[in-house]
C-alpha positions as CSV (number, residue, x, y, z in Angstrom):
1,M,-4.6,-12.6,-16.4
2,S,-5.4,-12.6,-12.8
3,I,-8.9,-10.8,-11.3
4,V,-8.6,-8.5,-7.9
5,T,-11.6,-7.5,-6.9
6,T,-12.0,-6.4,-3.2
7,N,-15.5,-6.1,-0.8
8,G,-14.5,-4.3,2.4
9,R,-11.9,-6.3,4.1
10,E,-11.5,-8.9,1.7
11,L,-9.3,-8.9,-1.1
12,T,-10.1,-11.2,-3.9
13,I,-7.1,-12.8,-6.4
14,D,-8.1,-15.2,-8.9
15,G,-10.6,-16.7,-6.6
16,K,-8.6,-16.6,-3.4
17,T,-10.0,-14.2,-0.6
18,I,-7.9,-12.7,1.8
19,E,-9.3,-10.9,4.6
20,L,-7.3,-8.3,6.1
21,P,-7.6,-6.0,9.0
22,N,-8.4,-3.0,7.7
23,Q,-11.0,-1.6,5.2
24,I,-9.4,-1.5,1.7
25,E,-9.2,2.2,0.8
26,T,-7.5,1.4,-2.9
27,V,-6.2,-1.5,-4.6
28,L,-3.7,-1.1,-7.8
29,E,-2.5,-4.1,-10.1
30,I,1.4,-3.2,-10.7
31,N,4.0,-5.6,-12.2
32,G,2.0,-8.9,-11.3
33,L,1.1,-7.5,-7.7
34,A,-1.4,-6.3,-6.4
35,V,-0.7,-3.3,-3.8
36,V,-3.3,-2.2,-1.2
37,L,-3.7,0.8,1.0
38,L,-5.3,0.2,4.0
39,D,-8.0,2.6,6.0
40,T,-6.0,3.3,9.4
41,T,-8.4,5.4,10.6
42,G,-8.7,4.3,15.1
43,R,-5.9,2.0,14.7
44,S,-2.5,2.6,16.1
45,P,0.3,1.6,15.3
46,A,-0.7,2.8,11.9
47,R,2.4,3.1,9.8
48,D,2.3,-0.5,8.0
49,N,-0.8,0.3,5.5
50,V,0.5,-0.4,1.8
51,W,0.6,-4.0,1.5
52,A,1.5,-5.9,-1.7
53,F,0.2,-9.5,-3.1
54,D,1.7,-11.8,-5.6
55,M,-1.1,-13.1,-7.9
56,D,-1.4,-16.4,-5.6
57,G,-2.9,-14.2,-2.8
58,S,0.6,-14.5,-0.9
59,L,1.7,-11.4,0.8
60,V,5.2,-9.7,-1.0
61,W,5.7,-7.1,1.2
62,K,4.8,-4.4,3.8
63,A,5.5,-0.8,2.8
64,E,8.1,0.5,4.5
65,P,6.5,3.2,7.3
66,V,7.1,6.9,7.2
67,F,8.8,8.2,9.7
68,E,9.0,11.4,11.6
69,P,12.1,14.0,13.1
70,S,9.9,12.8,16.5
71,N,9.0,9.4,15.4
72,D,5.2,9.5,15.4
73,A,3.1,7.5,13.0
74,N,2.6,8.6,10.0
75,T,0.5,7.0,7.5
76,Y,0.2,6.7,3.9
77,V,-3.3,8.3,2.8
78,Q,-2.9,7.7,-1.1
79,I,-1.5,5.5,-3.2
80,R,-1.1,5.8,-7.4
81,R,0.8,4.1,-10.4
82,E,3.0,6.4,-12.6
83,G,4.0,4.3,-15.4
84,S,5.3,1.1,-14.1
85,D,6.4,2.9,-10.9
86,L,4.1,2.5,-7.5
87,W,3.9,6.1,-5.5
88,A,2.8,6.3,-1.9
89,S,2.0,10.2,-0.2
90,D,1.5,10.8,3.1
91,W,-0.8,13.4,5.1
92,K,2.0,16.0,5.4
93,G,2.8,16.5,1.4
94,M,5.2,14.0,0.8
95,E,5.3,11.5,-2.2
96,Y,7.7,8.2,-2.1
97,K,8.4,6.4,-5.3
98,L,8.3,2.6,-3.1
99,D,10.3,-0.2,-4.6
100,L,8.2,-2.9,-6.4
101,Q,10.1,-6.1,-4.8
102,N,10.3,-4.7,-1.1
103,G,8.7,-1.8,-0.6
104,K,11.3,0.4,0.7
105,Q,11.5,3.8,-0.1
106,I,13.7,4.8,-3.1
107,E,12.6,7.9,-4.0
108,E,11.2,10.8,-2.5
109,K,9.9,14.5,-3.2
110,F,7.4,17.3,-2.0
111,R,4.2,17.6,-3.9
112,K,2.4,21.2,-2.0
């Protein structure tokens, strides 16, 4: 089993440290991936803030961004595991089930 830790902007997987562009908010281990939610405060564009790494420390994907009807940036604010599924929420009340193979949205639901 791999050991995954975080410290500020650093993700460490089995002793290999990866420096990310922003503070790490959350990291989940799911199906052989370390899925990271990055803080996007003051960052533009802020659409690509859920990243997945394999247990070798290689970037596998960045989650498909959330596009609003106006095409404005809408960042993810939370990630959670539900069984073997990964869900990401935005600040407008939507939840998106993400495909663990490529980070694309495969289901959505309104949660408020």
